N, C-alpha and C positions, 0 to 999 in steps of 0.2 A: 579320316584315318587317324587313329590315336597317336601316330608317330609325329604328327605335325600340329602346331598351335598357331592360330592366326593372331598376330599382334597389332594389326592395323591395316589401313588401306589408303591409297593416294590415287586420285584420278580414276577411281573405280578398280584399282589394281590391289588385290589383297597381298599382304606380306605375311609369310608364314615362317616358322622356325621348326626345322626337323630336330628330333631329339639328339641326333648325332652332332648337331651344331655345338652342343655343350662341350664336347671333347675338344674341338678346335678352338673354342673360346678360351678354355682353360690353358691350352697349349700356347696360344697367341699371347695371353696375359703373362704367362710364365716366361716366354721368350723375351717380351718387352722388359719385364722386371730384371731378368738376367743381364740383358744388354745395358740397362741403366746402372746396375750395380757394378758391372765390369768397367764402365767408364768413370766410376768414382763417386756415384751418389750413395747416400746412406739408404738403408733398407726401407724406412718409412716413406720418405719422398719418392723412392723408386717405385713403391707400390702404387702411390697416387698417380705417378706419371704413366705407369703401365696400364692402369684402369682407363685413364683418359685416352691413351694411345690406342688401346684395344677397341674402345668404343668408336673412335674416329676411323680406325681401320675397317670395322664392320659397316660404318656409315659409308665409307668409300666403296665397299663391295655392293652396298645397296644402290648407290648412285650409278655404278657400272651397270647393274641389272635394270634399274629404272630407265637408263638411257636406251637399252634394248627395247624395253616394254613400251615406252612412249613413242619411239620411232615406229614400232610395229603397229601401234594404234593409229598413228598418223597415216600409215599405208594400208589401213583397212584390215589389219590382222587382229583377230580377237585374242586377248591375253587372259589366260586363266589365273595368273598370279605369279608371285616371286617367292621362292623358298630358299632360305639359308640352310646349308647342311655342312657336313664334315669338310668337303672340298671347296667350300666357298658359297656360291649361289647359282641358281638356275631360274631363267625366265620361262614359264610354261605357256606355250602358244596353244590356244584352244581351236585354232583353225590354221590351215596350211598357207604358207607363203606361195603365191601363184607365179611370181616372176623372178628371174635371177637378179635383176637390178634391185628389187625390193629386199631380197635376202642379203645382198651385198651391203646395202645401206643399214638394215636392221642390225647386222652383225658388226660391221666396222665401227659403229658409233660407240660400242662398248669399250674396246681398247683405246679409242680416241679419248673417251671421257676419263679413263684412268691416267693417260698421259697428261691431260689437262690438269687433273688433280695433283699429279706429281709436280707440275710447274707451280701451281698455287701454293702447295706446301713448301716447295723450295724457296719461293719468294718470302713466305712467312718466316721460314728459318733464317734466311739471309738478313732481313730487316730486324728480326728479333735479336739476332746476334749483334747487329750493329748497335741496338739499343741496350745491350747488356742483359737481355732476358734469356739467359742461357737455358733455363728449363724449357721454355717455349721453343727455343731454337732446336734443342736436341730432340724433342718429341716431333716437331714438324719436319725436321730433317729426315728422321727415320721413316716417317710416313711418306715423305716425298720419294725416297728410294724404293720403298715397298710398292707404291703405286706405279712407279716407273717399271719395276720388275714385273708387276702383275700385268701391265699393259703389253710389255714386250713378250712375256711368256705366252700370253693369250694369242699373240700373232703367229706363233709357231704353226706351220701348215699341216695340221692333222686334226680331224674331228675326234672328239667333240669340242676342241678348243675353237675360239673365234676364228683363228687363222685357218683352221680346217673348213669352217663354214664359208669363209671368204673364198677359199680354194674351190669349194663345192659350187658356189655361185658362178665363179669364172668358168669352170668346166661345163656347168649347165648352160651358160650363155653361149659357149663355143659349140658344144655338141647338140644342144637342144634336147638332151636326154637327162632328165632329173635323176632317174634311177642310176644311170651310169655315173653321174656326178656324186651321188650319195656313196656308192660303193668305192669310188676312187678316193674320196676324202677320208672315208673310214679306214681304208687300207693304209693310207699315209699315216693316219692316227695310230694304227697298230705298229707301224715301223717306228714312229716316234716313241711310242710306249716301250718297245723293245730296247731302243737306244737309252732311254732314261733308266730302265731297270739295269741294263749293262753297266752304265756309269755308276749307278748306286752300288752294285756289287763290287766293282773295282775300288770304289771309294771305301767301302766297308773292309775290304781285304788289305788294301795297301796304305790307307790313310786313317788309322785308328782314331786320330784326334777329331776327324770329321765323320765319325761313324753315324751320328744321329742324322746328319745331312744325307748320308748314303741311304739310310733306312727310309727317310722321307722320299727320296727319289724313287726308290723301289715301290713304295706304297702308291705314289702318284702315277708311276708308270703302269702298275697293275690296274689302277682305277681307269686310266685312259684306255687301256686295252679292252677292259670289260665294257666301257661306255661305247667304244668304237664298234665292237661286235654287236652291242645292243642296237646301234643305229642301223646296221645292216639288217638285223632281224626285224626291227620295227618297219623298215621300208618293205621288206618281203611280206610281212603281215598285211600292210596297207595295200600292196598290189594284189595279194591273194583275195582280200575281202572287197576289193573295189567293185561297186555295183550292187553288193548285197545290202539290202535295207533292213532297218529295225523292224518294219512291218512284216517283212518276209520271215524274220526270226520268230515273230509271234505266231505266224501261221504254222511254222514247223516245230516249234519247241515251246509249248505252253505250260503255264504253272497250274498246279492243282489248287483248288479253291476251298475255302471254308466260309460259312456265314459268320457275320460279325458277332452274333450272340452265342456262337459255339463255345463250349468249355475248353479252356486251355489244355486240359488233360487229353482231349481228342487230338489237338494239334501235336502235342508231345508224342502221342502214339503214332500218328501219321508220319512224323519226321523220324521216329525210331525205326519203323519198318519199311518206309518208302525210300525211293532213290533221291528224292528232292531234298534240298537244303533250304528251301523257301516256300512259303504258302501265300497265295493271294487271298485277301479277306474281302468279302463282298457284302453289300447291303442293298436290297431291292434291285438286284441285277447289275449293280455298279461296283467296280473295284474301289474300295475306300482305304485300303492299307495293305501292308506286307508284313509277314511274320518270318523272321530269320532264324535259322537253326542256332547260329552263334549267340543270338540274343536270348533265346529260350534257355540255352545251356548255362547261361550266367545267372538265370533267375533262381532264387531259393526254391527248394522242392515244395515248401508249404504254399507257394503262390501258384503251383501248377494244377490245382484242383479248385473248382468253384469260382474261377476267375474267367470272365468272357475274354475271348481273344482281342476284342476291340480295345481293352484296357492296356495291352502291352504291344500292340502292333505299331508299325511305323506308318503314320498317316501319309497318304499320297501327296497331300499338300506340302509336306515337309521334304519331299524328295525331288531331285532334279528331273526335268522332263525334256522330251525330245519328240519332234514330229515323226510319225510312222514312216515318212518318206526319206528320213535322214539315213545316211550310210552308217554301217556298223562302225567304221573308223571314227565317226563323230560321236557315237555312243561310247566308245572306249575312252575318249577324252572326257566326256561328261561324267563317266563313272570312275574317274581317277581316285576319288576318295573312298571307293569301296562300297558305296551305297547303291541300292537298286535304282532303276531308271523307269520313270513313268512314260509310257508311249501314248501320245495323243494324236488326234486328227481334227480337222476343221480349222477355221480362221481364228486369228488371235482374239481373245476375249470371249470366244464361243467354242473353245476346244472341248472335245469329249475324250474320255479315257478309253483307250483300246486295250490296254493291258500293262503288264509290268515285266521288265527284263532284269534279271539278276546278274551279278558278276560271274557266277558259276556258269550260267547259260552262255554268256559271251566268251568266257574262257574255253568252254567246250567247243564252241563253233570255231574259235581261232585255232585250237589244237587240231581239230579234225580237218579243217581246211588246209592247214600246212601239211598234214599227213596224206590227204587224198588229192590235193591240188584244187585249183579254183574252178575247174570246169563243172558245170551243174546241168542236169537234165532240164529241159523246158517244163514248166509247170503245166499240168493238164487241168487243174482246177484251183481256184483261189479260195474255195470254201474251207472252213474249219471243220474238223470232225464233229459230228453231232453227239457230243459227249458232255453231259452235265458236270463232269469233274474238271472241265477246262474252263478257262475264262470265257464268259459269255460275250458275244459280239454285241455292240451297242444297239445295232439296228435289227437284231434277229428277233 
């Protein structure tokens, strides 16, 4: 996805930056600079202190998220990566947490790490002050208070904050019903969001000197409300799609194909008049690539004639893959970056490609499932339509 840039990895965990992160980076840097100028530093040293302070602040956020990620890996949960964005950071779990005690441990270690960092920065500030290193003491002291505030704020009992997930783990443990726990924690998150927005409005109306703080509270409250509602929706989608496999999706909703040596102009015409936004490219009866509408739309018109589709397709080797028996919810996680998904069968090292699923296909299944409900009629046949315009089955 063009909105995220991978900047590195640690222990197999990719670290990405969302483009919205630039906004918060500038705001944090400006806030640090304002603070240091306010306490008496000249502009130039204040800039240097702000740069160092902002860098250490984001390092603190990364440590907080890495604590979540490493504990998740320790408990057998696959981690998709860490993304820094406008409101801090998020650890992306590529598989579900199966037990409430695991969710409690994975969640609680984040705020704990922030509080530990607060103590470390506090000690650095204290001993630096004793040694007369006022610049170090002021930067470390500010970071200590910020990490303490970050840790305590995250413990507030409302999803998607860590405190909300801890609450979810406790409710899950008591009731044995994860769905009920998700809804309860998300509702408390919505109540918390409403409280933050209300305080922000009051601050904006009656404390003009703190207007910026009031605006931030309103923005954070709105984000929490949206995220809490998203958690409820995601859980509903997961429940509705439970049991539906990627292989079933291939049987029901297949891609139109073109041979690899076909002219790109044919593909353009097919995408222009047909309902699909993707085409599967085949060679000798095997799927070797995918051609996306959005990709072709960005190509110069002079390249749309006389060019074989094999030159502009996305090779299947470069796409994420999933076994045909995997559930649709697993496919949604694998397709988080917006690329098509290759569906395979067979044992590792000897897999064969059964087909390709696109984000549009999954989105359509999700929307229709939510509209129609999860009940499905029993299949009368697992055979594909005998239609040469659909992906060929490997053993047919």
